[in-house]
PDB file of N, H, CA, C and O in Angstrom:
ATOM      1  N   MET A   1       0.563  -1.275  -0.081  1.00  0.00           N
ATOM      2  CA  MET A   1      -0.295   0.126   0.114  1.00  0.00           C
ATOM      3  C   MET A   1       0.703   0.990  -0.060  1.00  0.00           C
ATOM      4  O   MET A   1       1.722   0.783   0.599  1.00  0.00           O
ATOM      5  N   LEU A   2       0.671   1.992  -0.848  1.00  0.00           N
ATOM      6  H   LEU A   2      -0.156   2.160  -1.384  1.00  0.00           H
ATOM      7  CA  LEU A   2       1.111   3.614  -0.465  1.00  0.00           C
ATOM      8  C   LEU A   2       0.459   4.412  -0.054  1.00  0.00           C
ATOM      9  O   LEU A   2      -0.656   4.691  -0.493  1.00  0.00           O
ATOM     10  N   ALA A   3       1.051   4.979   0.932  1.00  0.00           N
ATOM     11  H   ALA A   3       1.957   4.752   1.289  1.00  0.00           H
ATOM     12  CA  ALA A   3       0.522   5.933   1.750  1.00  0.00           C
ATOM     13  C   ALA A   3       1.501   7.480   1.616  1.00  0.00           C
ATOM     14  O   ALA A   3       2.680   7.793   1.784  1.00  0.00           O
ATOM     15  N   LEU A   4       0.137   8.217   1.186  1.00  0.00           N
ATOM     16  H   LEU A   4      -0.820   7.963   1.049  1.00  0.00           H
ATOM     17  CA  LEU A   4       0.435   9.743   1.048  1.00  0.00           C
ATOM     18  C   LEU A   4       0.255  10.769   2.006  1.00  0.00           C
ATOM     19  O   LEU A   4      -0.499  10.423   2.916  1.00  0.00           O
ATOM     20  N   SER A   5       0.700  11.914   2.099  1.00  0.00           N
ATOM     21  H   SER A   5       1.312  12.195   1.361  1.00  0.00           H
ATOM     22  CA  SER A   5       0.298  12.621   2.928  1.00  0.00           C
ATOM     23  C   SER A   5      -0.200  14.017   2.232  1.00  0.00           C
ATOM     24  O   SER A   5       0.654  14.641   1.602  1.00  0.00           O
ATOM     25  N   ARG A   6      -1.313  14.462   2.293  1.00  0.00           N
ATOM     26  H   ARG A   6      -2.007  13.955   2.804  1.00  0.00           H
ATOM     27  CA  ARG A   6      -2.179  15.611   1.594  1.00  0.00           C
ATOM     28  C   ARG A   6      -2.796  16.423   2.691  1.00  0.00           C
ATOM     29  O   ARG A   6      -3.450  16.016   3.651  1.00  0.00           O
ATOM     30  N   LYS A   7      -2.471  17.627   2.376  1.00  0.00           N
ATOM     31  H   LYS A   7      -1.939  17.958   1.596  1.00  0.00           H
ATOM     32  CA  LYS A   7      -3.754  18.654   2.548  1.00  0.00           C
ATOM     33  C   LYS A   7      -4.661  19.299   2.252  1.00  0.00           C
ATOM     34  O   LYS A   7      -5.007  18.944   1.126  1.00  0.00           O
ATOM     35  N   VAL A   8      -5.482  20.332   2.739  1.00  0.00           N
ATOM     36  H   VAL A   8      -5.201  20.620   3.654  1.00  0.00           H
ATOM     37  CA  VAL A   8      -6.542  20.695   2.040  1.00  0.00           C
ATOM     38  C   VAL A   8      -6.297  21.518   1.099  1.00  0.00           C
ATOM     39  O   VAL A   8      -5.606  22.534   1.176  1.00  0.00           O
ATOM     40  N   ASN A   9      -7.159  20.880  -0.310  1.00  0.00           N
ATOM     41  H   ASN A   9      -7.720  20.055  -0.372  1.00  0.00           H
ATOM     42  CA  ASN A   9      -7.554  21.350  -1.886  1.00  0.00           C
ATOM     43  C   ASN A   9      -5.834  20.633  -2.168  1.00  0.00           C
ATOM     44  O   ASN A   9      -5.253  21.311  -3.016  1.00  0.00           O
ATOM     45  N   GLU A  10      -5.128  19.674  -1.742  1.00  0.00           N
ATOM     46  H   GLU A  10      -5.600  19.124  -1.053  1.00  0.00           H
ATOM     47  CA  GLU A  10      -4.341  19.211  -2.393  1.00  0.00           C
ATOM     48  C   GLU A  10      -4.842  17.397  -3.141  1.00  0.00           C
ATOM     49  O   GLU A  10      -5.682  16.640  -2.655  1.00  0.00           O
ATOM     50  N   SER A  11      -4.222  17.216  -4.063  1.00  0.00           N
ATOM     51  H   SER A  11      -3.539  17.831  -4.459  1.00  0.00           H
ATOM     52  CA  SER A  11      -4.736  16.159  -5.073  1.00  0.00           C
ATOM     53  C   SER A  11      -3.858  15.174  -5.382  1.00  0.00           C
ATOM     54  O   SER A  11      -2.677  15.518  -5.352  1.00  0.00           O
ATOM     55  N   ILE A  12      -4.151  13.758  -5.744  1.00  0.00           N
ATOM     56  H   ILE A  12      -5.111  13.479  -5.768  1.00  0.00           H
ATOM     57  CA  ILE A  12      -3.355  12.435  -5.979  1.00  0.00           C
ATOM     58  C   ILE A  12      -4.097  12.377  -7.332  1.00  0.00           C
ATOM     59  O   ILE A  12      -5.320  12.513  -7.336  1.00  0.00           O
ATOM     60  N   ILE A  13      -3.338  12.161  -8.612  1.00  0.00           N
ATOM     61  H   ILE A  13      -2.344  12.051  -8.608  1.00  0.00           H
ATOM     62  CA  ILE A  13      -3.833  11.373  -9.697  1.00  0.00           C
ATOM     63  C   ILE A  13      -3.372  10.058  -9.696  1.00  0.00           C
ATOM     64  O   ILE A  13      -2.189   9.874  -9.409  1.00  0.00           O
ATOM     65  N   LEU A  14      -4.269   8.871 -10.032  1.00  0.00           N
ATOM     66  H   LEU A  14      -5.230   9.021 -10.266  1.00  0.00           H
ATOM     67  CA  LEU A  14      -4.614   7.933 -10.701  1.00  0.00           C
ATOM     68  C   LEU A  14      -4.504   8.223 -12.255  1.00  0.00           C
ATOM     69  O   LEU A  14      -4.983   9.173 -12.873  1.00  0.00           O
ATOM     70  N   GLY A  15      -3.503   6.811 -12.885  1.00  0.00           N
ATOM     71  H   GLY A  15      -3.114   6.039 -12.383  1.00  0.00           H
ATOM     72  CA  GLY A  15      -3.952   6.837 -13.848  1.00  0.00           C
ATOM     73  C   GLY A  15      -3.561   8.546 -14.892  1.00  0.00           C
ATOM     74  O   GLY A  15      -2.687   9.365 -14.608  1.00  0.00           O
ATOM     75  N   ASN A  16      -4.502   8.609 -16.024  1.00  0.00           N
ATOM     76  H   ASN A  16      -5.212   7.944 -16.255  1.00  0.00           H
ATOM     77  CA  ASN A  16      -4.588   9.447 -16.687  1.00  0.00           C
ATOM     78  C   ASN A  16      -5.822  10.337 -16.490  1.00  0.00           C
ATOM     79  O   ASN A  16      -6.017  11.391 -17.095  1.00  0.00           O
ATOM     80  N   ASP A  17      -6.767   9.698 -15.418  1.00  0.00           N
ATOM     81  H   ASP A  17      -6.609   8.842 -14.926  1.00  0.00           H
ATOM     82  CA  ASP A  17      -7.913  10.457 -15.400  1.00  0.00           C
ATOM     83  C   ASP A  17      -8.753  10.155 -14.436  1.00  0.00           C
ATOM     84  O   ASP A  17      -9.955  10.021 -14.664  1.00  0.00           O
ATOM     85  N   ILE A  18      -8.398  10.057 -13.629  1.00  0.00           N
ATOM     86  H   ILE A  18      -7.422  10.165 -13.443  1.00  0.00           H
ATOM     87  CA  ILE A  18      -8.730  10.071 -11.811  1.00  0.00           C
ATOM     88  C   ILE A  18      -8.226  11.060 -11.159  1.00  0.00           C
ATOM     89  O   ILE A  18      -7.017  11.166 -11.368  1.00  0.00           O
ATOM     90  N   GLU A  19      -8.799  12.094 -10.214  1.00  0.00           N
ATOM     91  H   GLU A  19      -9.781  12.009 -10.045  1.00  0.00           H
ATOM     92  CA  GLU A  19      -8.063  13.180  -9.426  1.00  0.00           C
ATOM     93  C   GLU A  19      -8.855  12.847  -8.188  1.00  0.00           C
ATOM     94  O   GLU A  19     -10.077  12.958  -8.084  1.00  0.00           O
ATOM     95  N   ILE A  20      -7.882  12.357  -7.110  1.00  0.00           N
ATOM     96  H   ILE A  20      -6.890  12.267  -7.194  1.00  0.00           H
ATOM     97  CA  ILE A  20      -8.170  12.524  -6.106  1.00  0.00           C
ATOM     98  C   ILE A  20      -8.155  13.805  -4.771  1.00  0.00           C
ATOM     99  O   ILE A  20      -7.085  13.769  -4.164  1.00  0.00           O
ATOM    100  N   THR A  21      -8.943  14.674  -4.346  1.00  0.00           N
ATOM    101  H   THR A  21      -9.812  14.704  -4.839  1.00  0.00           H
ATOM    102  CA  THR A  21      -8.813  15.366  -3.536  1.00  0.00           C
ATOM    103  C   THR A  21      -9.374  15.547  -2.540  1.00  0.00           C
ATOM    104  O   THR A  21     -10.563  15.349  -2.287  1.00  0.00           O
ATOM    105  N   ILE A  22      -8.247  16.091  -1.642  1.00  0.00           N
ATOM    106  H   ILE A  22      -7.282  16.252  -1.848  1.00  0.00           H
ATOM    107  CA  ILE A  22      -9.455  16.091  -0.258  1.00  0.00           C
ATOM    108  C   ILE A  22      -9.780  17.834   0.077  1.00  0.00           C
ATOM    109  O   ILE A  22      -9.062  18.820  -0.085  1.00  0.00           O
ATOM    110  N   LEU A  23     -11.158  17.692   0.597  1.00  0.00           N
ATOM    111  H   LEU A  23     -11.742  16.890   0.729  1.00  0.00           H
ATOM    112  CA  LEU A  23     -11.658  19.095   0.875  1.00  0.00           C
ATOM    113  C   LEU A  23     -12.086  19.327   1.815  1.00  0.00           C
ATOM    114  O   LEU A  23     -12.815  20.304   1.986  1.00  0.00           O
ATOM    115  N   GLU A  24     -11.725  18.395   2.838  1.00  0.00           N
ATOM    116  H   GLU A  24     -11.132  17.601   2.700  1.00  0.00           H
ATOM    117  CA  GLU A  24     -11.888  19.127   4.277  1.00  0.00           C
ATOM    118  C   GLU A  24     -11.429  17.970   5.429  1.00  0.00           C
ATOM    119  O   GLU A  24     -11.576  16.748   5.408  1.00  0.00           O
ATOM    120  N   ILE A  25     -10.875  18.768   6.341  1.00  0.00           N
ATOM    121  H   ILE A  25     -10.756  19.761   6.359  1.00  0.00           H
ATOM    122  CA  ILE A  25     -10.522  17.696   7.773  1.00  0.00           C
ATOM    123  C   ILE A  25     -10.676  18.831   8.696  1.00  0.00           C
ATOM    124  O   ILE A  25     -10.234  19.978   8.762  1.00  0.00           O
ATOM    125  N   LYS A  26     -11.941  17.643   9.792  1.00  0.00           N
ATOM    126  H   LYS A  26     -12.300  16.711   9.738  1.00  0.00           H
ATOM    127  CA  LYS A  26     -12.620  17.991  10.596  1.00  0.00           C
ATOM    128  C   LYS A  26     -12.362  17.113  11.528  1.00  0.00           C
ATOM    129  O   LYS A  26     -13.068  16.107  11.463  1.00  0.00           O
ATOM    130  N   GLY A  27     -11.328  17.156  12.665  1.00  0.00           N
ATOM    131  H   GLY A  27     -10.754  17.974  12.717  1.00  0.00           H
ATOM    132  CA  GLY A  27     -11.500  16.226  13.692  1.00  0.00           C
ATOM    133  C   GLY A  27     -10.921  14.717  12.706  1.00  0.00           C
ATOM    134  O   GLY A  27     -10.163  14.760  11.737  1.00  0.00           O
ATOM    135  N   ASP A  28     -11.302  13.961  13.077  1.00  0.00           N
ATOM    136  H   ASP A  28     -11.918  13.926  13.864  1.00  0.00           H
ATOM    137  CA  ASP A  28     -10.922  12.759  12.696  1.00  0.00           C
ATOM    138  C   ASP A  28     -11.670  12.237  11.353  1.00  0.00           C
ATOM    139  O   ASP A  28     -11.412  11.045  11.185  1.00  0.00           O
ATOM    140  N   GLN A  29     -12.470  12.735  10.402  1.00  0.00           N
ATOM    141  H   GLN A  29     -12.679  13.703  10.538  1.00  0.00           H
ATOM    142  CA  GLN A  29     -12.603  12.803   9.240  1.00  0.00           C
ATOM    143  C   GLN A  29     -12.336  13.744   8.620  1.00  0.00           C
ATOM    144  O   GLN A  29     -12.252  14.949   8.857  1.00  0.00           O
ATOM    145  N   VAL A  30     -12.104  12.657   7.170  1.00  0.00           N
ATOM    146  H   VAL A  30     -12.172  11.678   6.978  1.00  0.00           H
ATOM    147  CA  VAL A  30     -11.801  13.641   5.727  1.00  0.00           C
ATOM    148  C   VAL A  30     -12.513  13.470   4.867  1.00  0.00           C
ATOM    149  O   VAL A  30     -12.896  12.360   4.496  1.00  0.00           O
ATOM    150  N   LYS A  31     -12.839  14.568   4.368  1.00  0.00           N
ATOM    151  H   LYS A  31     -12.528  15.470   4.670  1.00  0.00           H
ATOM    152  CA  LYS A  31     -14.037  14.892   3.158  1.00  0.00           C
ATOM    153  C   LYS A  31     -13.233  14.545   2.264  1.00  0.00           C
ATOM    154  O   LYS A  31     -12.073  14.898   2.481  1.00  0.00           O
ATOM    155  N   VAL A  32     -13.451  13.862   1.135  1.00  0.00           N
ATOM    156  H   VAL A  32     -14.393  13.575   0.959  1.00  0.00           H
ATOM    157  CA  VAL A  32     -12.814  13.348  -0.423  1.00  0.00           C
ATOM    158  C   VAL A  32     -13.454  13.429  -1.164  1.00  0.00           C
ATOM    159  O   VAL A  32     -14.515  12.823  -1.013  1.00  0.00           O
ATOM    160  N   GLY A  33     -13.237  14.284  -2.557  1.00  0.00           N
ATOM    161  H   GLY A  33     -12.375  14.776  -2.680  1.00  0.00           H
ATOM    162  CA  GLY A  33     -13.936  14.189  -3.517  1.00  0.00           C
ATOM    163  C   GLY A  33     -12.971  13.690  -4.563  1.00  0.00           C
ATOM    164  O   GLY A  33     -11.840  14.169  -4.630  1.00  0.00           O
ATOM    165  N   VAL A  34     -13.440  12.609  -5.494  1.00  0.00           N
ATOM    166  H   VAL A  34     -14.360  12.220  -5.440  1.00  0.00           H
ATOM    167  CA  VAL A  34     -13.124  11.827  -6.671  1.00  0.00           C
ATOM    168  C   VAL A  34     -13.962  12.643  -7.761  1.00  0.00           C
ATOM    169  O   VAL A  34     -15.169  12.881  -7.793  1.00  0.00           O
ATOM    170  N   ASN A  35     -12.939  12.994  -8.643  1.00  0.00           N
ATOM    171  H   ASN A  35     -11.958  12.801  -8.617  1.00  0.00           H
ATOM    172  CA  ASN A  35     -13.092  13.603 -10.417  1.00  0.00           C
ATOM    173  C   ASN A  35     -12.188  11.971 -11.205  1.00  0.00           C
ATOM    174  O   ASN A  35     -11.043  11.532 -11.315  1.00  0.00           O
ATOM    175  N   ALA A  36     -13.639  11.566 -11.590  1.00  0.00           N
ATOM    176  H   ALA A  36     -14.569  11.923 -11.500  1.00  0.00           H
ATOM    177  CA  ALA A  36     -13.349  10.177 -12.784  1.00  0.00           C
ATOM    178  C   ALA A  36     -14.274  10.333 -14.063  1.00  0.00           C
ATOM    179  O   ALA A  36     -15.088  11.255 -14.123  1.00  0.00           O
ATOM    180  N   PRO A  37     -14.156   9.593 -14.876  1.00  0.00           N
ATOM    181  CA  PRO A  37     -14.797   9.297 -15.744  1.00  0.00           C
ATOM    182  C   PRO A  37     -16.096   8.604 -15.394  1.00  0.00           C
ATOM    183  O   PRO A  37     -16.073   7.567 -14.732  1.00  0.00           O
ATOM    184  N   LYS A  38     -17.111   9.088 -15.773  1.00  0.00           N
ATOM    185  H   LYS A  38     -17.129   9.931 -16.311  1.00  0.00           H
ATOM    186  CA  LYS A  38     -19.009   8.376 -15.764  1.00  0.00           C
ATOM    187  C   LYS A  38     -18.798   6.941 -15.702  1.00  0.00           C
ATOM    188  O   LYS A  38     -19.472   6.358 -14.854  1.00  0.00           O
ATOM    189  N   ALA A  39     -17.930   6.170 -16.485  1.00  0.00           N
ATOM    190  H   ALA A  39     -17.382   6.643 -17.175  1.00  0.00           H
ATOM    191  CA  ALA A  39     -17.839   4.730 -16.670  1.00  0.00           C
ATOM    192  C   ALA A  39     -16.915   4.303 -15.911  1.00  0.00           C
ATOM    193  O   ALA A  39     -16.327   3.241 -16.114  1.00  0.00           O
ATOM    194  N   ILE A  40     -16.646   5.206 -14.798  1.00  0.00           N
ATOM    195  H   ILE A  40     -17.124   6.068 -14.634  1.00  0.00           H
ATOM    196  CA  ILE A  40     -15.991   4.396 -13.557  1.00  0.00           C
ATOM    197  C   ILE A  40     -16.701   4.114 -12.660  1.00  0.00           C
ATOM    198  O   ILE A  40     -16.694   5.093 -11.914  1.00  0.00           O
ATOM    199  N   PRO A  41     -17.568   3.065 -12.107  1.00  0.00           N
ATOM    200  CA  PRO A  41     -17.815   3.201 -10.720  1.00  0.00           C
ATOM    201  C   PRO A  41     -17.184   3.550  -9.691  1.00  0.00           C
ATOM    202  O   PRO A  41     -16.000   3.216  -9.720  1.00  0.00           O
ATOM    203  N   ILE A  42     -17.544   4.145  -8.702  1.00  0.00           N
ATOM    204  H   ILE A  42     -18.506   4.417  -8.678  1.00  0.00           H
ATOM    205  CA  ILE A  42     -17.239   4.800  -7.874  1.00  0.00           C
ATOM    206  C   ILE A  42     -17.908   4.322  -6.154  1.00  0.00           C
ATOM    207  O   ILE A  42     -18.677   5.170  -5.703  1.00  0.00           O
ATOM    208  N   TYR A  43     -17.675   3.141  -5.278  1.00  0.00           N
ATOM    209  H   TYR A  43     -17.050   2.452  -5.643  1.00  0.00           H
ATOM    210  CA  TYR A  43     -18.202   3.002  -4.307  1.00  0.00           C
ATOM    211  C   TYR A  43     -17.974   2.872  -2.899  1.00  0.00           C
ATOM    212  O   TYR A  43     -16.966   2.168  -2.827  1.00  0.00           O
ATOM    213  N   ARG A  44     -18.432   3.220  -1.487  1.00  0.00           N
ATOM    214  H   ARG A  44     -19.251   3.792  -1.546  1.00  0.00           H
ATOM    215  CA  ARG A  44     -17.440   3.219  -0.594  1.00  0.00           C
ATOM    216  C   ARG A  44     -17.217   1.607  -0.448  1.00  0.00           C
ATOM    217  O   ARG A  44     -17.879   0.733  -1.009  1.00  0.00           O
ATOM    218  N   LYS A  45     -16.405   1.479   0.214  1.00  0.00           N
ATOM    219  H   LYS A  45     -15.868   2.188   0.669  1.00  0.00           H
ATOM    220  CA  LYS A  45     -15.774   0.111   0.401  1.00  0.00           C
ATOM    221  C   LYS A  45     -16.851  -0.881   1.142  1.00  0.00           C
ATOM    222  O   LYS A  45     -17.264  -1.725   0.349  1.00  0.00           O
ATOM    223  N   GLU A  46     -17.247  -0.964   2.069  1.00  0.00           N
ATOM    224  H   GLU A  46     -16.911  -0.278   2.714  1.00  0.00           H
ATOM    225  CA  GLU A  46     -18.278  -1.788   2.876  1.00  0.00           C
ATOM    226  C   GLU A  46     -19.757  -1.610   2.091  1.00  0.00           C
ATOM    227  O   GLU A  46     -20.604  -2.501   2.154  1.00  0.00           O
ATOM    228  N   LEU A  47     -19.967  -0.400   1.368  1.00  0.00           N
ATOM    229  H   LEU A  47     -19.279   0.324   1.317  1.00  0.00           H
ATOM    230  CA  LEU A  47     -21.078  -0.850  -0.060  1.00  0.00           C
ATOM    231  C   LEU A  47     -20.395  -1.693  -1.079  1.00  0.00           C
ATOM    232  O   LEU A  47     -21.200  -2.621  -1.161  1.00  0.00           O
ATOM    233  N   TYR A  48     -19.712  -1.892  -1.666  1.00  0.00           N
ATOM    234  H   TYR A  48     -19.059  -1.138  -1.600  1.00  0.00           H
ATOM    235  CA  TYR A  48     -19.029  -3.224  -2.845  1.00  0.00           C
ATOM    236  C   TYR A  48     -18.726  -4.091  -2.153  1.00  0.00           C
ATOM    237  O   TYR A  48     -18.880  -5.187  -2.691  1.00  0.00           O
ATOM    238  N   LEU A  49     -18.288  -4.125  -1.007  1.00  0.00           N
ATOM    239  H   LEU A  49     -18.163  -3.235  -0.570  1.00  0.00           H
ATOM    240  CA  LEU A  49     -18.188  -5.480  -0.233  1.00  0.00           C
ATOM    241  C   LEU A  49     -19.834  -6.399   0.252  1.00  0.00           C
ATOM    242  O   LEU A  49     -20.095  -7.538   0.639  1.00  0.00           O
ATOM    243  N   GLN A  50     -20.440  -5.453   0.030  1.00  0.00           N
ATOM    244  H   GLN A  50     -20.228  -4.527  -0.284  1.00  0.00           H
ATOM    245  CA  GLN A  50     -22.197  -5.939   0.142  1.00  0.00           C
ATOM    246  C   GLN A  50     -22.386  -6.328  -1.279  1.00  0.00           C
ATOM    247  O   GLN A  50     -22.858  -7.447  -1.478  1.00  0.00           O
ATOM    248  N   ILE A  51     -22.071  -5.531  -2.360  1.00  0.00           N
ATOM    249  H   ILE A  51     -21.688  -4.622  -2.198  1.00  0.00           H
ATOM    250  CA  ILE A  51     -22.360  -5.709  -3.477  1.00  0.00           C
ATOM    251  C   ILE A  51     -21.993  -7.291  -4.278  1.00  0.00           C
ATOM    252  O   ILE A  51     -22.657  -7.988  -5.045  1.00  0.00           O
ATOM    253  N   GLN A  52     -20.379  -7.469  -3.581  1.00  0.00           N
ATOM    254  H   GLN A  52     -19.840  -6.903  -2.958  1.00  0.00           H
ATOM    255  CA  GLN A  52     -20.112  -8.613  -3.891  1.00  0.00           C
ATOM    256  C   GLN A  52     -20.255  -9.865  -3.219  1.00  0.00           C
ATOM    257  O   GLN A  52     -19.996 -10.951  -3.738  1.00  0.00           O
ATOM    258  N   GLN A  53     -20.681  -9.690  -2.030  1.00  0.00           N
ATOM    259  H   GLN A  53     -20.892  -8.808  -1.609  1.00  0.00           H
ATOM    260  CA  GLN A  53     -21.598 -11.006  -1.091  1.00  0.00           C
ATOM    261  C   GLN A  53     -22.909 -11.010  -1.732  1.00  0.00           C
ATOM    262  O   GLN A  53     -23.367 -12.148  -1.632  1.00  0.00           O
ATOM    263  N   SER A  54     -23.871 -10.077  -2.467  1.00  0.00           N
ATOM    264  H   SER A  54     -23.499  -9.153  -2.548  1.00  0.00           H
ATOM    265  CA  SER A  54     -25.371 -10.718  -3.057  1.00  0.00           C
ATOM    266  C   SER A  54     -24.848 -11.423  -4.205  1.00  0.00           C
ATOM    267  O   SER A  54     -25.344 -12.511  -4.497  1.00  0.00           O
ATOM    268  N   ASN A  55     -23.510 -10.728  -5.181  1.00  0.00           N
ATOM    269  H   ASN A  55     -23.107  -9.844  -4.944  1.00  0.00           H
ATOM    270  CA  ASN A  55     -23.516 -11.095  -6.064  1.00  0.00           C
ATOM    271  C   ASN A  55     -22.874 -13.146  -6.172  1.00  0.00           C
ATOM    272  O   ASN A  55     -23.135 -13.978  -7.041  1.00  0.00           O
ATOM    273  N   LYS A  56     -22.113 -13.270  -5.037  1.00  0.00           N
ATOM    274  H   LYS A  56     -21.901 -12.594  -4.331  1.00  0.00           H
ATOM    275  CA  LYS A  56     -21.701 -14.454  -4.738  1.00  0.00           C
ATOM    276  C   LYS A  56     -22.836 -15.532  -4.003  1.00  0.00           C
ATOM    277  O   LYS A  56     -22.619 -16.738  -3.886  1.00  0.00           O
ATOM    278  N   GLU A  57     -23.900 -14.944  -3.604  1.00  0.00           N
ATOM    279  H   GLU A  57     -24.077 -13.965  -3.699  1.00  0.00           H
ATOM    280  CA  GLU A  57     -25.096 -15.724  -3.392  1.00  0.00           C
ATOM    281  C   GLU A  57     -26.051 -15.942  -4.158  1.00  0.00           C
ATOM    282  O   GLU A  57     -26.619 -17.027  -4.283  1.00  0.00           O
ATOM    283  N   ALA A  58     -26.414 -14.506  -4.975  1.00  0.00           N
ATOM    284  H   ALA A  58     -25.953 -13.624  -4.873  1.00  0.00           H
ATOM    285  CA  ALA A  58     -26.916 -15.306  -6.325  1.00  0.00           C
ATOM    286  C   ALA A  58     -26.743 -16.074  -7.214  1.00  0.00           C
ATOM    287  O   ALA A  58     -27.565 -16.792  -7.783  1.00  0.00           O
ATOM    288  N   ALA A  59     -25.176 -15.907  -7.448  1.00  0.00           N
ATOM    289  H   ALA A  59     -24.508 -15.324  -6.986  1.00  0.00           H
ATOM    290  CA  ALA A  59     -24.792 -16.787  -8.169  1.00  0.00           C
ATOM    291  C   ALA A  59     -24.084 -17.941  -8.074  1.00  0.00           C
ATOM    292  O   ALA A  59     -23.255 -18.322  -8.901  1.00  0.00           O
ATOM    293  N   GLY A  60     -24.589 -18.847  -6.469  1.00  0.00           N
ATOM    294  H   GLY A  60     -25.262 -18.538  -5.797  1.00  0.00           H
ATOM    295  CA  GLY A  60     -24.660 -19.694  -5.644  1.00  0.00           C
ATOM    296  C   GLY A  60     -25.786 -20.635  -5.685  1.00  0.00           C
ATOM    297  O   GLY A  60     -25.618 -21.815  -5.377  1.00  0.00           O
ATOM    298  N   GLU A  61     -26.924 -20.175  -6.047  1.00  0.00           N
ATOM    299  H   GLU A  61     -27.061 -19.217  -6.297  1.00  0.00           H
ATOM    300  CA  GLU A  61     -28.107 -20.231  -6.090  1.00  0.00           C
ATOM    301  C   GLU A  61     -28.271 -22.047  -6.913  1.00  0.00           C
ATOM    302  O   GLU A  61     -27.366 -22.348  -7.691  1.00  0.00           O
ATOM    303  N   ASP A  62     -29.087 -22.797  -6.740  1.00  0.00           N
ATOM    304  H   ASP A  62     -29.822 -22.552  -6.109  1.00  0.00           H
ATOM    305  CA  ASP A  62     -28.570 -23.638  -7.642  1.00  0.00           C
ATOM    306  C   ASP A  62     -29.951 -23.806  -8.420  1.00  0.00           C
ATOM    307  O   ASP A  62     -31.057 -24.038  -7.932  1.00  0.00           O
ATOM    308  N   VAL A  63     -29.667 -23.661  -9.504  1.00  0.00           N
ATOM    309  H   VAL A  63     -28.768 -23.472  -9.901  1.00  0.00           H
ATOM    310  CA  VAL A  63     -31.233 -23.858 -10.886  1.00  0.00           C
ATOM    311  C   VAL A  63     -31.234 -24.986 -11.541  1.00  0.00           C
ATOM    312  O   VAL A  63     -30.457 -25.468 -12.365  1.00  0.00           O
ATOM    313  N   SER A  64     -32.137 -25.318 -11.103  1.00  0.00           N
ATOM    314  H   SER A  64     -32.769 -24.927 -10.434  1.00  0.00           H
ATOM    315  CA  SER A  64     -32.731 -26.763 -11.899  1.00  0.00           C
ATOM    316  C   SER A  64     -32.584 -26.845 -13.788  1.00  0.00           C
ATOM    317  O   SER A  64     -32.206 -25.867 -14.432  1.00  0.00           O
ATOM    318  N   VAL A  65     -32.823 -27.692 -14.201  1.00  0.00           N
ATOM    319  H   VAL A  65     -33.130 -28.486 -13.677  1.00  0.00           H
ATOM    320  CA  VAL A  65     -32.962 -27.521 -15.844  1.00  0.00           C
ATOM    321  C   VAL A  65     -34.256 -27.388 -15.911  1.00  0.00           C
ATOM    322  O   VAL A  65     -34.771 -26.571 -16.675  1.00  0.00           O
ATOM    323  N   GLU A  66     -35.000 -28.230 -15.065  1.00  0.00           N
ATOM    324  H   GLU A  66     -34.581 -28.893 -14.445  1.00  0.00           H
ATOM    325  CA  GLU A  66     -37.003 -27.651 -15.455  1.00  0.00           C
ATOM    326  C   GLU A  66     -36.906 -25.966 -15.329  1.00  0.00           C
ATOM    327  O   GLU A  66     -37.405 -25.115 -16.066  1.00  0.00           O
ATOM    328  N   ALA A  67     -36.197 -25.832 -14.292  1.00  0.00           N
ATOM    329  H   ALA A  67     -35.792 -26.524 -13.694  1.00  0.00           H
ATOM    330  CA  ALA A  67     -36.512 -23.849 -14.256  1.00  0.00           C
ATOM    331  C   ALA A  67     -36.179 -23.409 -15.726  1.00  0.00           C
ATOM    332  O   ALA A  67     -36.797 -22.572 -16.384  1.00  0.00           O
ATOM    333  N   LEU A  68     -35.068 -24.145 -16.118  1.00  0.00           N
ATOM    334  H   LEU A  68     -34.565 -24.825 -15.584  1.00  0.00           H
ATOM    335  CA  LEU A  68     -34.378 -23.183 -17.094  1.00  0.00           C
ATOM    336  C   LEU A  68     -35.338 -23.408 -18.343  1.00  0.00           C
ATOM    337  O   LEU A  68     -36.043 -22.579 -18.918  1.00  0.00           O
ATOM    338  N   ASN A  69     -35.177 -24.671 -18.582  1.00  0.00           N
ATOM    339  H   ASN A  69     -34.605 -25.345 -18.115  1.00  0.00           H
ATOM    340  CA  ASN A  69     -36.553 -25.080 -19.271  1.00  0.00           C
ATOM    341  C   ASN A  69     -38.147 -23.980 -19.875  1.00  0.00           C
ATOM    342  O   ASN A  69     -38.778 -23.567 -20.848  1.00  0.00           O
ATOM    343  N   ARG A  70     -38.036 -24.010 -18.300  1.00  0.00           N
ATOM    344  H   ARG A  70     -37.523 -24.346 -17.510  1.00  0.00           H
ATOM    345  CA  ARG A  70     -39.439 -23.101 -18.483  1.00  0.00           C
ATOM    346  C   ARG A  70     -39.091 -21.564 -18.839  1.00  0.00           C
ATOM    347  O   ARG A  70     -39.912 -20.786 -19.325  1.00  0.00           O
ATOM    348  N   LEU A  71     -38.068 -21.316 -18.600  1.00  0.00           N
ATOM    349  H   LEU A  71     -37.401 -21.948 -18.205  1.00  0.00           H
ATOM    350  CA  LEU A  71     -38.035 -19.626 -18.980  1.00  0.00           C
ATOM    351  C   LEU A  71     -37.785 -19.257 -20.673  1.00  0.00           C
ATOM    352  O   LEU A  71     -37.893 -18.262 -21.389  1.00  0.00           O
ATOM    353  N   ILE A  72     -37.349 -20.826 -20.845  1.00  0.00           N
ATOM    354  H   ILE A  72     -37.261 -21.634 -20.263  1.00  0.00           H
ATOM    355  CA  ILE A  72     -37.136 -20.626 -22.424  1.00  0.00           C
ATOM    356  C   ILE A  72     -38.317 -20.990 -23.526  1.00  0.00           C
ATOM    357  O   ILE A  72     -38.113 -20.822 -24.728  1.00  0.00           O
TER     358      ILE A  72
END
């Protein structure tokens, strides 16, 4: 992991088209702004992990051949 120090209004550039800017520091919270192309999804980590878990659960469900034939 790369750890960088930034002050308010300072940025980090990822690749050619993603910019992360420190907007505000208040106590133990940091407000971060992300400027990226609309095609790049951006999630908070806890939400991303929930989505992954839901996808795994959905993919793990057994589907019978009869159920597939009824869909067709």
